Structure formats: C-alpha cells, structure tokens
N, C-alpha and C positions, 0 to 999 in steps of 0.2 A: 585345383592345383595340387592338392595333397595326393590325389589318385595318380596323377601323371608322374609325380616325383617318385612314388613308390615303385613304378614299373620302368622308370628310365635309368639306364646304366650310364656310367661315364663313357664307355665305349660308344654307345648309341648317340649320346650327346655330342661327342667329338665328331662322329660321322655326319650327323645332321648339321652341325656348325660348319664343317669342312665343305659340305655340298652347297650350303647357303653362300659361303664365301666364294666358292668357285663360280656360282651363278652370278653373283654380284661383280666379281672381277672380270668375268666374261663380258658383261654388259659395259663395264668401264673400258675394257680393251677395245671393244667394237666402237664405242663412242669416240675414243681417242684416235683410232685409225680413221674414222669418218672425218673428224676435224682436220687431221693431217692431209687427207685426200682432198678436202675442200680448199685448204690453203695451197696445195700444189696446183689445183685446178685454176685458182684465181691468178696464180703467178706464172702459168704455163705460157708457152709460145702460142699465141692465138691463131696461128696458121694451122694448128692441129685441131681435130674435133674429137669428141668423146661420146661414148655410149655407157650406160650403166650396166654393170654386170655384177652378179652376186658372188661373193667370196665366202667360202666356208672352210674353216680349217680347225684342226684339233690343237688345243693348247693345254698347258698345265692347268688352266682355269676352266677347262671344258670346251665345248664347241663355241667358236666365235663366228658370227655371221654378220656380214654387212654388204652394202652395195658400194662399189668403188668405181672410179672412172677408168674407162678403157679407151685408150687413145690410138688413133691411126696416124702414123707419121706420113705426111703427104709426100715427103721427099723419098722415103724408102719403100713406102707401101706396107710396112710392117705394123702390127698391132702391139701395144705395150701397155702395161700397168705402171704408171709413173710412181705410184705409192710403193709398189714392190721394189722398184729400182732404188728409190731413196732409202729404203729400209734394208736393202740387200737381202731380200726375202722372195722366195718363189712360192707364191700363193697357190699355184696350180698343183703342188704336191699334196695338199690337204692336211698338212700338219706344220706346226711351228718349228723353228730350228731347235728349240730346247727339247721338244717331244721327239723330233727326228734324231737328235744326238743321243737321247736316252735309248731309243729303239736300236740304233746302231751299236751302242755300247753293250746292250744286253745280247745282241746277236753275236758280237765279236767275242764276248766272254764265254761263249760255248753253249748257251742255252738255245733250244730250238726256237724257230719263229713263233710257234704256238705258245711255248712257255714264256717267251718274251712278251707276247701279247697279253697273256694272263697276268704276268708280273706288273705290266703297265696298268692294266685294268684294276688290279688290286691297289696299286699305289695311287692312281689318279681317281679311281672311283667310277670309271665308265670305260667302255671298250673303245680303244683308240685305233688299233690295227687288227 
C-alpha cells in the first residue's frame, strides 16, 4: 500500500474515482431504464407486440447499453419505443439530452465541432462525438 500511495497523485485519484463512478452510474441508469421498460411492457395495450432491440447512448455517466421493448402499433403499422415516449427521449440519436445540450452549447458558443468534441472528452473522460 505504501508503494501505491507514493506514486499516486490527487489528480490521478480523482480521475480513477470519477471513472469508477461513471461506470457504476451507467449500470444503475441501464438497470433503471430496464425496470421502467418492463413496467411499461406489463401495462401496455396487449393488442401490440414487441421485439427486443439494443439501445446504446452516451450519457454523462458514460455509455449506457440496454435492451428495450420495440413495439409495432397494429392500428398504424408504425414501430415505436414506448420507453422513449414516456421519457421524452429519442434513443436513436445516440446521446442523452444532457450530452446533446452540452454539445449544442459548445457548438453555438463558437468552438469548432472538433474542439467541442475534445472539450466534451476532456470533461466526461471518454470520446462522445
């Protein structure tokens, strides 16, 4: 333990802790979304059917991945993710609304797309865009 402490800086410790928290929060977020999706599935209109599809999106916690129900509305013939509708979220965009707002804010304030991507990577600790 003494050898580790002598080589560890506060900056490194903070980065390691932040990454561990991101991973943990990402798993909690995925589990919460899965439970919400299951609750929606059990209360849905049984005249619709579903398939499992994988959702991956970037969040402030890191990449979140889960399988969610994909429904086909028999009346309209359209496919929809009820979870996305309930949460007012477009999972097909690949990023959470918070990450999307941050990217837009950086782009609007005058930095280039590349600089915005680098700034987000520096802030969040992983490449987002």
